[in-house]
N, C-alpha and C positions, 0 to 999 in steps of 0.2 A: 746202685742200690737194688737188691733183689729181695723180695718178700714172698714167702710161700705160706699158704693156708690150705687146709684140706679137712674134709668131713666125709663120713659114710652115711648114705641115705638109703632107706629101705624102699627102693623103687627102681624102675628101669632107667638106663641112661637117657632114653628118649623122653620119659616123663620129667626127669630132673632138668634136662635141657629146655623143655617147653616152659616150665615154671621160671627158671633162671633167666631165660631170654626175654620173657614178657616184662621188660623193665618198666614199662608204664604202670604196671600194677604194684611195683615195689613199695611205694609209699603206703599202700593199703595193707601190705603183709609184713613190712619192715618198718618198725616204729622210728628208727633212727634216720630214715630218709625223709627229707623235707619235701622234695619234688623230683620228678623225672619227666622230661618232656622232649619230644623230638623237635629239633629245629629244622631238620630236613629228614623226611621219612621216605626211604626207597623201597620199603616192604617190611614184613615182619622182622623185627630185631635188626634192621639194617638202616643205616643213615647216620646223621649227626645228632647225638643225644646229649642233652644237658642234664646234669645230676647235682643234687645238693643233699648233704647229709649232716648229721651232728655227731661229734665225738664227745661223749660225756666225761667230765672230770668232777666226780662227786655231784654236787647240786648244780654245777655250771656245765653248759653244753657249748662247745666251740663249733661254729658253723664252718663247713668246707664246701667248695663248689668246684666243678670242672665240666668240660665238654669233651666228648670223644666221638671219633668215627667208630661205629659199631657194625659188626657183621657176624653172621653165623657160618661156621664151617661144618656142613652136614657130615662130611666123611670123617671128621675127627672123632667123635663130635666135639665141637669147641665153639666158644663165643670169644671173639677177639675185639678188643678195644684199643684204640690209639688216642691217647689224650692230646688234644689239639688246642685247648684253652685252659686257663687257670694255672695255679702254681705248679701243677704236675704235668705241664705241657712237655711232650716228648716221651711220656711213660707208655709202655706197652703192657697190656693186661690180657692174660689168656686163661680162660676157664676150660678145663678138660673134664670129660665124663667117661669113666672107665667101669665097665661091669666087673663086679667082684664075686659073682656067683650068689646063689641063694637069694636072688632077686634084689641084690644090693648094688649100689653104685658109689664109687669113690669120686668125689668132686674136688678138684684142685683149682686153686686160683694162684697164678704166678704174676707178680708185678715186677717188671724189669725197667729200670730207669738209670741207664749207664752214666748219664751226666748229672743227674739231679737238677735242682733249680739253678738257673744261670745267675747265681749270686757270687760275685768275686770273693775268693778266699774261703768262704764258709758254706758254699752250695753243697758240695759233696758231704761235708761233715753234718750239715743239717739234715740231708736226705738219709744218711746212714744211721744217725743217732736219734733223730727226733721224728722226722716225717714218716719214715718207713716203719719203725717199731711202735711208735706212739699213736700215729694216726692211721696209716694204711693197714697195718696188721690188725689193729683193733676193730676198725670198721669192716674189713673183709671177714673177720671172725664172726662178728654179729650178723653180717649178711648171710654167711653160710648157715649159721644156726637158724636164722629166720626162714631161709629157703627150705631147709630140712623140715621145720615145723609145718610150713605150707604144703610141701609135697606129701609128707606122711599123714597129714590130717585130711588130705583130699581137697584143700582149698584152691 
């Protein structure tokens, strides 16, 4: 399963990276995040981080949860996550920040989960037909739009 989301933000890659990497602030700037907390913090945006979000379906919100090893790659610049707990265990997530000129940055999120959940017979189908497009793509899209609002408003 591979999912790709992107957005253009009117700010430098450095500023976009700073806001996106400050995951502990996400519940304050992203209404669909229930909590984000470091279980082990090795420095800014580095360590084992636990996240929980909601995926709305009309009036009903489905809760999702996972834990990831997180680190920032300054020379990318990029933010890298490796899901180590939860249904998405084994998923790699990469945020990339590329200058577009005119003070804009293209922010891309790529989710790569080659095996999907370890469910006999239906794991890959569930990842490709439901988990990726219905949950991951939708949550990542809301996350990017929220990061864009926060960056462009100066929050």
